Backbone as JSON, one array per atom type, in Angstrom:
{
  "sequence": "ARHAYRKVRDLTFYSVFHDSKQYTSHLSPFIFTQTLLPLLRETAVLPGSDVRIITTASNAHADIKLSHLRNGFKDTTDLNGPGTPGDDSFNAQRRRYGLSKFANILYTKELGKRLDAETSTFASLHEQGQSQVGGGILTMCVHPGPVATEGNFRSTSSLPWPSSSLALPLMRMLFRTPTQGAQCGVDAATAL",
  "N": [[54.14, 28.86, -85.75], [56.44, 27.89, -85.33], [58.3, 29.84, -84.81], [57.0, 31.0, -82.39], [57.42, 29.2, -80.79], [60.45, 29.06, -80.49], [60.81, 31.55, -79.2], [59.38, 30.93, -76.91], [60.61, 28.99, -75.67], [62.82, 29.71, -74.22], [61.91, 31.23, -72.13], [61.29, 31.74, -68.59], [58.96, 29.69, -67.21], [57.74, 29.64, -65.0], [57.96, 32.23, -63.76], [56.62, 33.76, -65.68], [53.77, 33.06, -66.02], [50.7, 33.33, -64.08], [49.33, 31.13, -62.99], [48.88, 27.72, -63.23], [47.16, 27.28, -65.47], [47.85, 28.29, -68.06], [49.89, 26.55, -68.68], [48.7, 23.87, -68.64], [46.4, 24.01, -70.31], [47.3, 25.42, -72.75], [49.89, 25.51, -73.37], [50.99, 22.84, -72.93], [49.37, 21.18, -74.98], [50.15, 22.47, -77.29], [52.97, 22.15, -77.26], [53.18, 19.36, -77.24], [51.81, 18.77, -79.75], [53.56, 20.17, -81.66], [55.81, 18.43, -81.09], [54.92, 15.83, -82.1], [54.35, 16.53, -84.75], [56.31, 16.09, -86.87], [56.11, 13.11, -87.25], [53.36, 12.93, -87.85], [53.13, 14.26, -90.31], [54.58, 12.65, -91.74], [52.95, 10.26, -91.73], [50.72, 11.42, -92.79], [51.05, 11.37, -95.73], [51.06, 8.93, -96.62], [49.13, 6.25, -98.56], [45.47, 6.64, -98.14], [45.59, 7.53, -95.66], [44.37, 8.75, -92.56], [44.88, 11.74, -90.92], [44.43, 13.6, -88.1], [44.45, 16.5, -86.01], [43.45, 17.05, -83.01], [42.27, 19.62, -80.89], [41.43, 20.73, -77.62], [39.07, 23.17, -77.02], [37.03, 25.95, -75.53], [34.02, 27.43, -74.72], [34.69, 29.37, -73.13], [36.44, 31.28, -74.34], [35.32, 33.22, -75.05], [34.96, 35.22, -73.05], [37.22, 36.65, -73.3], [38.29, 39.7, -73.94], [38.44, 41.45, -76.98], [39.7, 43.84, -77.16], [41.73, 43.86, -75.44], [43.56, 42.13, -76.87], [43.96, 43.5, -79.35], [46.03, 45.09, -79.79], [48.18, 43.35, -79.67], [50.7, 41.21, -77.92], [52.28, 43.07, -75.59], [54.46, 42.23, -73.61], [55.6, 39.53, -71.59], [53.89, 39.43, -69.49], [51.3, 39.88, -70.38], [50.57, 37.35, -71.44], [48.98, 36.41, -69.76], [46.61, 37.5, -69.62], [44.12, 40.07, -69.15], [43.91, 41.64, -65.92], [45.22, 41.72, -62.49], [48.46, 40.69, -61.54], [48.53, 37.97, -59.33], [45.87, 37.91, -58.79], [43.46, 35.85, -57.84], [40.9, 35.43, -58.1], [37.66, 34.17, -58.97], [36.59, 35.2, -61.42], [38.96, 36.14, -62.55], [40.76, 33.8, -62.75], [38.96, 32.61, -64.52], [39.14, 34.18, -66.51], [41.84, 34.03, -67.27], [41.87, 31.26, -67.95], [40.19, 31.39, -70.2], [41.62, 32.79, -72.06], [43.76, 31.2, -72.47], [42.34, 28.9, -73.9], [41.57, 30.47, -76.1], [43.83, 30.91, -77.21], [44.41, 28.37, -77.94], [42.53, 27.94, -80.0], [43.42, 29.88, -81.98], [45.84, 28.82, -82.52], [45.27, 26.47, -83.62], [43.71, 27.3, -85.88], [45.69, 28.54, -87.44], [47.67, 26.64, -87.66], [46.4, 24.67, -89.16], [45.9, 26.26, -91.61], [48.77, 26.42, -92.58], [49.36, 23.88, -92.48], [47.54, 23.01, -94.65], [48.46, 24.76, -96.96], [50.82, 23.24, -97.07], [49.95, 20.77, -97.91], [48.75, 21.6, -100.49], [51.16, 22.19, -101.95], [52.36, 19.74, -101.69], [50.55, 18.25, -103.4], [50.77, 19.61, -105.86], [53.33, 19.16, -106.4], [53.26, 16.36, -106.75], [51.54, 16.05, -109.06], [53.38, 16.85, -110.95], [54.71, 14.65, -110.9], [56.78, 14.42, -109.13], [56.45, 13.52, -106.49], [54.88, 11.63, -103.94], [51.62, 11.71, -102.76], [49.58, 11.65, -100.06], [46.49, 11.97, -97.87], [45.7, 15.09, -96.41], [46.28, 16.66, -93.22], [43.92, 17.0, -91.06], [42.78, 19.85, -88.9], [41.18, 20.64, -85.82], [39.18, 22.41, -83.62], [37.46, 21.27, -80.45], [34.74, 21.61, -78.44], [34.01, 20.48, -75.18], [31.81, 21.15, -73.46], [30.63, 21.88, -70.57], [32.59, 20.58, -68.08], [33.21, 18.54, -65.08], [35.57, 18.97, -63.56], [38.98, 18.48, -61.79], [40.02, 21.21, -61.67], [38.01, 22.82, -62.23], [36.51, 22.25, -59.81], [38.41, 23.36, -57.89], [38.54, 25.97, -58.62], [36.19, 27.01, -57.88], [36.28, 27.34, -55.33], [37.2, 29.85, -54.74], [35.03, 31.5, -55.21], [32.65, 33.85, -53.67], [30.84, 33.29, -50.66], [27.33, 32.42, -50.53], [27.8, 31.28, -52.91], [29.98, 29.63, -53.29], [29.51, 27.48, -51.73], [27.32, 26.44, -52.94], [28.0, 25.81, -55.6], [29.62, 23.42, -56.09], [27.84, 21.05, -55.46], [26.13, 21.59, -57.42], [27.59, 21.55, -59.86], [28.46, 18.89, -59.85], [26.02, 17.73, -60.28], [25.21, 18.98, -62.73], [27.21, 19.14, -64.51], [29.23, 17.74, -67.04], [30.92, 14.29, -66.54], [34.48, 13.75, -66.49], [35.31, 11.69, -68.16], [32.74, 11.74, -69.91], [33.17, 14.21, -71.01], [35.39, 13.8, -72.51], [34.47, 12.47, -74.56], [33.64, 13.99, -76.72], [35.98, 15.03, -77.97], [37.01, 12.39, -78.67], [35.0, 11.42, -80.35], [35.21, 13.3, -82.45], [37.83, 12.59, -83.41], [37.51, 10.28, -84.39], [35.4, 9.8, -86.26], [33.83, 9.11, -89.27]],
  "CA": [[54.08, 28.24, -84.26], [57.89, 27.42, -84.84], [58.9, 30.98, -84.24], [56.63, 31.23, -81.27], [58.14, 28.09, -79.71], [61.76, 29.59, -80.3], [60.64, 32.57, -78.33], [58.73, 30.66, -75.58], [61.31, 27.96, -74.86], [63.69, 30.42, -73.42], [61.24, 31.73, -70.74], [61.36, 30.74, -67.33], [57.61, 29.84, -67.22], [57.05, 29.91, -63.53], [58.07, 33.65, -63.62], [55.81, 34.26, -66.54], [52.55, 32.77, -65.88], [50.16, 33.45, -62.7], [48.99, 29.79, -62.56], [49.0, 26.49, -64.24], [45.92, 27.05, -66.7], [48.5, 28.39, -69.36], [50.55, 25.26, -69.04], [47.74, 22.67, -68.9], [45.49, 24.22, -71.4], [47.61, 25.72, -74.12], [51.14, 25.12, -73.73], [51.07, 21.42, -73.02], [48.91, 20.68, -76.17], [51.03, 23.1, -78.26], [54.28, 21.31, -77.22], [52.81, 17.93, -77.71], [51.45, 18.78, -81.22], [54.79, 20.13, -82.39], [56.81, 17.27, -81.04], [54.45, 14.97, -82.97], [53.95, 17.01, -85.9], [57.06, 15.18, -88.16], [55.47, 11.9, -87.44], [51.8, 13.1, -88.47], [53.43, 14.58, -91.69], [55.16, 11.24, -92.35], [51.79, 9.5, -91.66], [49.69, 11.99, -93.63], [51.4, 11.27, -97.04], [50.65, 7.43, -96.9], [47.7, 6.34, -99.0], [44.43, 6.05, -97.2], [45.74, 7.85, -94.34], [43.31, 9.88, -92.14], [45.3, 12.21, -89.71], [43.75, 14.68, -87.48], [44.9, 16.95, -84.84], [41.95, 17.66, -82.27], [42.38, 20.39, -79.83], [40.19, 21.2, -76.95], [38.84, 24.57, -76.72], [35.98, 26.16, -74.76], [33.13, 28.71, -74.96], [35.28, 30.54, -72.29], [37.46, 32.1, -74.85], [34.34, 34.48, -75.44], [35.18, 36.0, -71.94], [38.31, 37.48, -73.59], [37.97, 41.09, -74.39], [39.3, 41.77, -78.16], [40.28, 45.19, -76.86], [43.13, 43.44, -75.0], [44.48, 41.47, -77.84], [44.09, 44.23, -80.64], [47.41, 45.49, -79.85], [49.21, 42.25, -79.59], [51.19, 41.13, -76.6], [53.57, 43.74, -75.31], [55.4, 41.6, -73.1], [54.99, 38.4, -71.03], [52.69, 39.52, -68.52], [50.04, 39.86, -71.39], [50.09, 36.18, -71.87], [48.1, 35.91, -68.56], [45.21, 38.32, -69.84], [43.8, 41.25, -68.1], [44.16, 41.43, -64.48], [46.32, 42.14, -61.67], [49.34, 39.63, -60.98], [48.25, 37.35, -57.91], [44.52, 38.07, -58.38], [43.07, 34.5, -57.94], [39.34, 35.52, -57.96], [37.1, 33.23, -59.75], [36.53, 35.78, -62.74], [40.5, 36.16, -62.97], [40.98, 32.47, -63.22], [38.01, 32.32, -65.71], [39.67, 34.92, -67.93], [43.0, 33.18, -67.81], [41.37, 29.8, -68.74], [39.65, 31.71, -71.52], [42.7, 33.2, -72.89], [44.53, 29.81, -72.9], [41.48, 28.32, -74.84], [41.54, 31.47, -77.12], [45.28, 30.71, -77.77], [44.41, 27.08, -78.57], [41.81, 28.3, -81.2], [44.36, 30.53, -83.03], [47.0, 27.84, -82.86], [44.53, 25.47, -84.51], [43.46, 27.75, -87.16], [47.02, 28.77, -87.96], [48.55, 25.53, -88.06], [45.42, 24.43, -90.25], [46.27, 27.1, -92.74], [49.91, 25.99, -92.91], [49.14, 22.28, -93.23], [46.73, 23.22, -95.85], [49.38, 25.09, -97.87], [51.78, 22.21, -97.42], [49.17, 19.88, -98.87], [48.66, 22.11, -101.71], [52.5, 21.97, -102.72], [52.68, 18.1, -102.1], [49.67, 17.94, -104.56], [51.62, 20.37, -107.03], [54.92, 18.25, -106.74], [52.65, 14.94, -107.37], [50.95, 16.26, -110.36], [54.5, 17.04, -111.83], [55.51, 13.4, -110.83], [57.99, 14.43, -108.02], [56.29, 13.22, -104.94], [53.68, 10.65, -103.56], [50.85, 12.28, -101.74], [48.28, 11.08, -99.49], [45.65, 12.8, -97.53], [46.2, 16.1, -95.66], [46.02, 16.77, -92.06], [42.82, 17.84, -90.62], [42.9, 20.15, -87.58], [40.02, 21.1, -85.53], [38.92, 22.32, -82.08], [36.22, 20.89, -79.97], [34.21, 22.23, -77.04], [33.16, 19.46, -74.81], [30.75, 21.51, -72.8], [30.81, 22.01, -68.98], [33.15, 19.23, -67.54], [33.42, 18.71, -63.83], [37.07, 18.55, -63.41], [39.26, 19.13, -60.36], [40.27, 22.37, -61.76], [36.57, 23.46, -61.84], [36.09, 22.37, -58.44], [39.5, 24.18, -57.37], [38.21, 27.33, -59.04], [34.99, 27.39, -57.19], [36.71, 27.77, -53.89], [37.22, 31.3, -55.04], [33.64, 32.22, -55.22], [32.22, 34.19, -52.34], [29.73, 32.57, -50.0], [27.24, 31.02, -50.51], [28.02, 30.65, -54.24], [31.03, 28.55, -53.29], [28.81, 26.26, -51.25], [26.35, 25.83, -53.94], [28.62, 25.46, -56.96], [30.18, 22.04, -55.9], [26.9, 20.15, -55.67], [25.49, 22.03, -58.82], [28.58, 21.07, -60.76], [28.59, 17.56, -59.98], [24.83, 17.41, -61.02], [24.9, 19.44, -64.12], [28.41, 19.19, -65.45], [29.65, 16.16, -67.6], [32.15, 13.75, -65.95], [35.89, 13.99, -67.36], [34.98, 10.72, -69.11], [31.94, 12.15, -70.81], [33.78, 15.44, -71.81], [36.45, 13.37, -73.58], [33.99, 11.67, -75.59], [33.58, 14.78, -77.9], [37.33, 14.45, -78.66], [37.27, 10.98, -79.33], [33.99, 11.28, -81.61], [36.14, 14.16, -83.59], [39.0, 11.91, -83.79], [37.28, 8.76, -84.93], [34.26, 10.02, -87.13], [34.17, 8.74, -90.7]],
  "C": [[55.68, 28.09, -83.99], [58.66, 28.6, -84.34], [58.3, 31.28, -83.03], [57.36, 30.22, -80.11], [59.67, 28.55, -79.55], [61.88, 30.6, -79.06], [60.33, 32.02, -76.96], [59.87, 29.7, -74.87], [62.36, 28.61, -74.06], [62.94, 30.95, -72.15], [61.29, 30.87, -69.64], [59.67, 30.88, -66.92], [56.92, 30.17, -65.93], [56.94, 31.58, -62.95], [57.13, 34.39, -64.5], [54.08, 34.12, -66.29], [52.09, 32.72, -64.48], [49.85, 32.04, -62.03], [49.12, 28.77, -63.79], [48.0, 26.39, -65.38], [46.79, 27.21, -68.11], [49.34, 27.28, -69.67], [49.75, 24.21, -69.44], [47.18, 22.82, -70.16], [46.06, 24.72, -72.56], [49.05, 25.15, -74.12], [51.65, 23.38, -73.95], [50.75, 20.86, -74.42], [49.92, 21.31, -77.34], [52.33, 22.29, -78.48], [54.13, 19.84, -78.0], [52.6, 17.88, -79.17], [52.82, 18.96, -81.99], [55.62, 19.04, -82.38], [56.21, 16.12, -81.89], [54.33, 15.16, -84.3], [54.97, 16.45, -87.1], [56.44, 13.99, -88.43], [54.02, 11.92, -88.21], [52.25, 13.55, -89.94], [53.76, 13.44, -92.42], [53.82, 10.38, -92.76], [50.76, 9.99, -92.81], [49.93, 11.71, -95.2], [51.21, 9.59, -97.51], [49.35, 7.31, -97.48], [46.89, 5.68, -97.97], [44.62, 6.54, -95.97], [44.7, 8.86, -93.74], [44.1, 10.49, -90.81], [44.67, 13.43, -89.39], [44.43, 15.06, -86.18], [43.5, 17.84, -84.07], [42.55, 18.33, -80.94], [41.47, 20.72, -79.04], [40.04, 22.47, -76.71], [37.5, 24.88, -75.76], [35.38, 27.23, -75.13], [33.79, 29.8, -74.15], [36.13, 31.33, -72.86], [36.4, 33.4, -75.22], [34.55, 35.59, -74.04], [36.34, 37.11, -72.32], [37.96, 38.76, -74.32], [38.92, 41.43, -75.62], [40.18, 42.91, -77.99], [41.72, 44.84, -76.51], [44.14, 42.76, -75.98], [44.69, 42.38, -79.13], [45.78, 44.81, -80.82], [48.41, 44.57, -79.87], [49.56, 42.16, -78.06], [52.49, 41.77, -76.5], [54.54, 43.14, -74.61], [54.65, 40.52, -72.41], [54.01, 38.42, -70.1], [51.45, 39.37, -69.2], [49.57, 38.36, -71.69], [49.18, 35.58, -70.73], [46.47, 36.46, -68.77], [45.21, 39.4, -68.96], [43.65, 40.69, -66.87], [45.29, 41.83, -63.78], [47.24, 40.79, -61.44], [48.74, 39.17, -59.61], [46.87, 37.46, -57.62], [44.05, 36.62, -58.89], [41.62, 34.39, -57.74], [38.74, 34.62, -59.12], [37.13, 34.05, -61.27], [37.96, 35.89, -63.36], [40.87, 34.89, -63.51], [40.01, 32.11, -64.55], [38.6, 32.73, -66.99], [41.06, 34.26, -68.21], [42.84, 31.99, -68.62], [40.92, 30.2, -70.12], [40.53, 32.23, -72.59], [43.57, 31.93, -73.52], [43.7, 29.13, -74.09], [41.6, 29.05, -76.05], [42.78, 31.12, -78.06], [45.19, 29.27, -78.63], [43.54, 27.34, -79.94], [42.62, 28.88, -82.29], [45.32, 29.66, -83.38], [46.56, 26.98, -83.94], [44.19, 25.83, -85.79], [44.82, 27.89, -87.97], [47.77, 27.61, -88.36], [47.52, 24.86, -89.12], [45.82, 24.94, -91.56], [47.72, 26.53, -93.26], [50.14, 24.58, -93.39], [48.56, 22.13, -94.67], [47.69, 23.63, -97.16], [50.47, 24.08, -98.05], [51.31, 21.03, -98.31], [49.11, 20.4, -100.07], [50.06, 21.89, -102.35], [52.54, 20.6, -102.66], [51.83, 17.71, -103.36], [50.14, 18.42, -105.71], [52.58, 19.39, -107.38], [54.31, 17.01, -107.34], [52.04, 14.98, -108.62], [52.24, 16.56, -111.52], [55.36, 15.64, -111.82], [56.71, 13.37, -109.92], [57.77, 13.99, -106.69], [55.16, 12.28, -105.01], [52.94, 11.56, -102.74], [49.71, 11.56, -101.31], [47.35, 11.87, -98.95], [46.29, 13.87, -96.71], [46.1, 15.8, -94.18], [44.99, 17.54, -91.44], [42.95, 18.44, -89.32], [41.56, 20.7, -87.23], [40.04, 21.12, -84.0], [37.48, 21.96, -81.68], [36.12, 21.48, -78.59], [33.34, 21.11, -76.25], [31.85, 19.86, -73.73], [31.34, 21.62, -71.34], [31.35, 20.57, -68.4], [33.4, 19.46, -66.01], [34.72, 18.03, -63.45], [37.6, 18.98, -62.19], [39.62, 20.38, -60.63], [39.12, 23.28, -61.75], [36.37, 23.51, -60.42], [37.13, 23.18, -57.67], [38.82, 25.66, -57.32], [37.0, 27.7, -58.18], [35.21, 27.92, -55.78], [36.77, 29.31, -53.89], [36.27, 32.08, -55.11], [33.31, 32.62, -53.93], [31.05, 33.15, -51.89], [28.33, 33.27, -50.19], [27.37, 30.62, -51.91], [28.99, 29.55, -54.08], [30.51, 27.33, -52.66], [27.92, 25.67, -52.11], [26.92, 25.12, -55.38], [29.08, 23.92, -57.0], [29.05, 21.13, -56.26], [26.17, 20.43, -57.0], [26.4, 21.37, -59.74], [28.51, 19.52, -60.92], [27.04, 16.84, -60.4], [24.73, 17.68, -62.39], [25.95, 19.34, -65.04], [28.63, 17.65, -65.96], [30.94, 15.61, -66.63], [33.27, 13.98, -66.84], [35.55, 12.85, -68.52], [34.12, 11.12, -70.49], [32.53, 13.39, -71.52], [34.84, 14.93, -72.79], [35.82, 12.63, -74.88], [33.79, 12.6, -76.93], [35.02, 14.75, -78.67], [37.48, 13.29, -79.4], [36.32, 10.96, -80.63], [34.8, 12.43, -82.84], [37.27, 13.28, -84.17], [38.65, 10.6, -84.69], [36.18, 8.92, -85.91], [34.8, 9.77, -88.48], [33.85, 9.83, -91.55]]
}
């Protein structure tokens, strides 16, 4: 993640991403977590600590075609997922959102592996009397289910009529409120 950040920090994001989904859904949590990681590491070595990094994912990641990712990202336009620049159709927006959530899952899995390796190293040093070790840092992704967010409301406007007219009332009836959607992450963070 550190190497990815070094490469990403020099990009002009407004010329890289088609819309704000990559910022709000992946880059913001990535940078926030990276910023707090030194403090989380310090806290994790305290006796009785319980440090967790909870990242919001979505089953929308299933919309990403693995063939698009098998060859890696060739240039910055690949960060937007498949599609034509400027394509703001509902399906294109969903694919970009899915890619951002897929990036969250990959980042969380890789961060977990690295933190587990650090914990193993700390435990080894502790056995040799060289360090004190507390608990590790637990990383996990949560999928809150369908949530009636402003972003979902905006994306329905790109649906063809009559779907666009029906989507908003259906979302209000069937989707969770943002508060209800947040409960999943709160539960993961506070479960014993």
